[in-house]
C-alpha positions in Angstrom: -6.5 -29.5 -29.6 -5.7 -30.3 -25.9 -2.7 -27.9 -26.2 -4.9 -25.1 -27.6 -7.4 -25.6 -24.7 -4.7 -25.6 -22.1 -3.2 -22.4 -23.6 -6.6 -20.8 -23.6 -7.1 -21.8 -20.0 -3.7 -20.5 -19.0 -4.4 -17.1 -20.7 -7.8 -16.9 -18.9 -6.1 -17.6 -15.6 -3.5 -14.9 -16.2 -6.2 -12.4 -17.2 -8.4 -13.2 -14.1 -5.4 -13.2 -11.8 -4.4 -9.7 -13.0 -8.0 -8.5 -12.8 -8.1 -9.6 -9.1 -4.9 -7.9 -8.4 -6.0 -4.8 -9.9 -9.2 -4.6 -7.9 -7.2 -5.6 -4.8 -4.4 -2.9 -5.0 -5.5 -0.3 -7.7 -9.3 -0.4 -7.0 -8.6 0.2 -3.3 -6.4 3.1 -4.1 -8.7 5.1 -6.2 -12.3 6.5 -6.1 -14.4 7.8 -3.5 -17.7 6.1 -4.4 -19.3 7.9 -1.5 -17.6 11.0 0.0 -19.1 10.2 3.4 -17.4 6.9 3.9 -14.5 6.9 1.5 -12.2 4.7 3.6 -14.9 1.9 3.9 -15.5 2.0 0.1 -11.9 1.5 -0.6 -11.7 -1.5 1.8 -14.8 -3.0 0.1 -13.1 -2.9 -3.2 -10.0 -4.6 -1.6 -12.1 -7.2 -0.2 -13.6 -7.8 -3.6 -10.2 -8.2 -5.1 -9.4 -10.6 -2.4 -12.5 -12.6 -3.3 -11.4 -12.7 -6.9 -8.0 -13.8 -5.9 -9.3 -16.5 -3.8 -11.4 -17.9 -6.9 -8.3 -17.7 -9.0 -6.3 -19.6 -6.3 -9.0 -22.3 -5.8 -9.9 -23.0 -9.5 -6.9 -21.9 -11.5 -4.1 -23.8 -9.7 -3.4 -27.5 -10.7 -5.3 -30.0 -8.8 -3.6 -31.5 -5.8 -0.6 -29.1 -6.2 -1.1 -27.4 -2.8 -3.0 -27.6 0.4 -4.4 -25.2 3.0 -1.9 -24.0 5.6 -1.6 -21.2 8.1 1.6 -19.2 8.4 2.5 -17.5 11.8 0.9 -14.2 10.8 -2.3 -16.0 10.0 -2.3 -17.9 13.4 -1.8 -14.5 15.3 -4.6 -12.8 13.3 -6.8 -15.8 14.1 -6.1 -15.4 17.8 -6.8 -11.7 17.5 -10.0 -12.4 15.6 -11.2 -14.9 18.3 -10.3 -12.4 21.0 -12.2 -9.6 19.3 -15.3 -11.8 19.1 -15.0 -12.7 22.9 -14.7 -9.0 23.7 -17.8 -8.1 21.7 -19.9 -11.0 23.1 -18.8 -10.3 26.7 -19.6 -6.6 26.2 -16.1 -5.5 26.7 -16.1 -3.9 23.3 -18.8 -1.4 23.2 -18.6 -0.5 19.6 -21.5 -0.9 17.2 -22.0 -4.2 15.4 -20.9 -2.6 12.0 -17.6 -1.5 13.5 -17.1 -5.0 15.0 -17.7 -6.5 11.5 -15.2 -4.0 10.0 -12.5 -4.8 12.5 -12.7 -8.6 12.2 -12.9 -8.3 8.3 -9.4 -7.1 8.4 -8.2 -9.9 10.4 -10.1 -12.4 8.3 -8.5 -10.9 5.1 -5.0 -11.3 6.5 -5.7 -15.0 7.3 -7.3 -15.7 3.8 -4.5 -13.7 2.0 -1.9 -15.8 3.7 -3.5 -19.0 2.8 -3.8 -18.1 -0.8 -0.3 -16.9 -1.2 0.9 -20.1 0.5 -0.9 -22.1 -2.0 0.6 -20.3 -4.9 4.1 -21.0 -3.5 3.4 -24.7 -2.9 2.2 -25.0 -6.6 5.5 -23.5 -7.8 3.9 -20.3 -9.0 5.3 -18.0 -6.4 7.6 -16.1 -8.9 4.6 -15.4 -11.3 2.4 -14.2 -8.4 5.2 -12.0 -7.1 5.7 -10.4 -10.6 1.9 -9.6 -11.0 1.6 -8.2 -7.5 4.6 -5.9 -8.0 3.0 -4.8 -11.3 -0.5 -4.1 -9.7 1.2 -2.2 -6.7 3.3 -0.2 -9.3 0.2 0.9 -11.1 -1.5 1.7 -7.8 1.4 3.9 -6.9 1.4 5.7 -10.2 -2.5 6.4 -9.9 -1.8 7.9 -6.6 1.2 10.0 -7.8 -0.9 11.3 -10.9 -3.7 12.2 -8.5 -1.4 14.2 -6.3 0.1 16.0 -9.4 -3.5 17.1 -10.2 -3.8 18.4 -6.7 -0.4 20.1 -6.9 -1.2 22.0 -10.0 -4.8 22.6 -8.8 -6.4 20.6 -11.5 -8.2 18.2 -9.3 -11.6 19.6 -10.0 -11.3 17.7 -13.2 -12.1 14.5 -11.3 -14.5 16.0 -8.7 -16.1 14.6 -6.5 -13.7 11.6 -6.5 -10.7 13.9 -6.1 -11.1 16.9 -4.0 -8.8 19.3 -2.2 -6.9 17.5 0.5 -8.2 17.8 4.0 -4.6 18.4 5.2 -3.9 21.0 2.5 -1.1 22.0 1.5 -0.1 18.4 2.2 -1.8 16.3 -0.6 -3.4 12.9 0.0 -4.5 11.7 -3.6 -7.4 9.5 -3.9 -6.8 8.0 -0.5 -7.1 11.3 1.3 -4.3 10.5 3.6 -0.7 11.8 2.8 1.2 9.1 4.9 -0.8 6.3 3.3 -0.2 7.6 -0.2 3.6 8.1 0.5 3.8 4.5 1.8 2.1 3.2 -1.3 4.3 5.1 -3.6 7.4 4.0 -1.8 6.2 0.4 -2.3 5.7 1.1 -5.9 9.3 2.4 -6.2 10.6 -0.9 -4.7 8.5 -2.7 -7.4 10.3 -0.6 -10.0 13.5 -2.2 -8.8 12.4 -5.7 -9.1 9.4 -6.1 -11.5 10.1 -7.7 -14.9 14.0 -7.9 -14.9 15.8 -9.2 -17.7 16.3 -13.0 -18.1 18.6 -14.4 -15.5 18.7 -11.1 -13.5 17.3 -10.6 -9.9 16.8 -6.9 -10.3 15.9 -4.5 -13.1 18.3 -2.1 -14.8 17.4 1.6 -14.5 15.7 1.9 -17.8 14.3 5.3 -19.0 10.6 4.6 -18.3 11.5 3.3 -14.7 13.4 6.6 -14.0 10.6 8.7 -15.3 8.1 6.8 -13.1 10.4 7.1 -10.1 10.8 10.8 -10.7 6.9 11.3 -10.9 6.4 9.4 -7.6 9.2 11.1 -5.7 7.9 14.6 -6.5 4.4 13.3 -5.4 6.0 12.1 -2.0 7.4 15.5 -1.5 3.8 16.9 -2.0 2.7 14.8 0.8 5.3 16.2 3.3 5.2 12.7 4.8 7.9 12.1 7.4 6.9 8.3 7.1 7.5 8.4 3.4 11.0 10.0 3.7 12.0 7.6 6.4 10.8 4.6 4.2 12.9 5.8 1.3 15.9 6.0 3.5 15.3 2.5 5.0 14.8 1.1 1.4 18.1 2.7 0.1 19.9 1.0 3.2 18.3 -2.3 2.5 19.2 -2.2 -1.2 22.8 -1.3 -0.3 23.0 -4.5 2.0 21.8 -6.7 -0.8 23.3 -5.0 -3.7 26.0 -7.6 -4.5 23.8 -10.5 -4.0 21.1 -9.2 -6.4 23.2 -7.2 -8.6 21.2 -4.0 -7.9 22.3 -0.8 -9.8 23.8 2.1 -7.8 21.0 4.1 -9.2 18.5 2.2 -7.1 20.8 2.1 -4.1 20.9 6.0 -4.2 17.1 6.4 -3.9 17.4 8.6 -0.9 19.7 10.9 -2.8 17.1 11.2 -5.7 14.4 12.0 -3.1 16.4 14.7 -1.6 16.7 16.2 -5.1 13.0 15.9 -5.6 12.4 17.7 -2.3 14.8 20.5 -3.4 13.0 20.8 -6.7 9.6 20.8 -5.2 10.7 23.4 -2.7 11.9 25.7 -5.5 8.7 25.2 -7.5 6.5 25.8 -4.5 8.3 28.9 -3.5 7.6 30.5 -7.0 4.0 29.4 -6.7 4.4 27.0 -9.8 2.7 24.3 -7.7 1.0 24.1 -4.2 2.8 22.3 -1.6 3.9 22.6 2.0 7.2 24.5 2.2 10.0 23.1 4.5 9.5 25.7 7.1 5.8 25.2 7.4 6.5 21.4 7.4 9.0 21.8 10.4 6.4 23.6 12.3 3.8 20.9 11.6 6.1 18.3 12.5 6.8 19.8 16.0 3.1 20.3 16.6 2.4 16.7 15.4 5.2 15.2 17.5 4.0 16.9 20.7 0.5 15.5 19.9 1.8 12.0 19.4 3.7 12.2 22.8 0.4 13.0 24.5 -1.2 10.1 22.7 1.6 7.7 23.9 1.2 8.9 27.4 -2.6 8.4 27.3 -2.0 4.9 25.8 0.3 4.0 28.7 -2.2 5.1 31.2 -4.8 2.9 29.6 -2.4 -0.1 29.7 -1.8 0.6 33.3 -5.5 0.6 34.2 -6.6 -2.3 31.8 -3.5 -4.5 31.4 -5.3 -7.7 30.5 -8.7 -7.0 29.0 -7.9 -3.8 27.2 -10.6 -1.3 26.3 -11.8 -2.7 22.9 -12.6 -0.5 19.9 -12.7 3.2 20.9 
């Protein structure tokens, strides 16, 4: 009888853990609950997922198996949080109170997330947590990719008003509405494809058919974002996988991620040139990159001027 109760409790813990991760990663990647403040709504969903994750951590792990501890990132975030409070109280930060709350909420979330993850590792459940996190990130990446596919083939009205035409059209931004964020999420999901649920005794997964299909779907969606950040991330991931290939027995299929991304770009270019899908052609993308680069150089120059004039106190939220 005790065994049955333990099994039931374990099953409920797993279900609640997965639910919290779904809200944390997938929920924050999808709908515009209010088109006026879409980014804030996504963050609220992420904070709700973090709260559920905290409940699972506090009540689901075995008693006395772990204790509260701060990692270096948590300590650094705590210092920044304290400094943000000092700036607001002293009137250095002239932002409204609502913006102040949003800014310190991110820092508090980083601190709490680090504490919870540390408790799982201390309890010997780090591998289980990592696997569920990767599965949730993979699902979030696929959700974004499917949203971008709807935008590419101009079927996004099916999910209106949650999925509209991208503000940076012909670059597509999925539910997040921001191409670079979408590309980064999908690259993270591709990394998860390499390591989630490998065979017993293996550190990385073999390139099974469903993994390759998922990779192809996300890579064509990355093309539709025309994100330089996304392309650079794929290149860096390929390099890192090459460096650890022997130690983790990673297939050459995964090491060649950048090659497959180049093929996806070529395929997308052909389809877009024949109007089979809407996407930014390479020549248009090149012109946009030049304009964006010049703008970023101006931003960096302005930032350097601010540092020169306010080297210690900064200027707060602007």
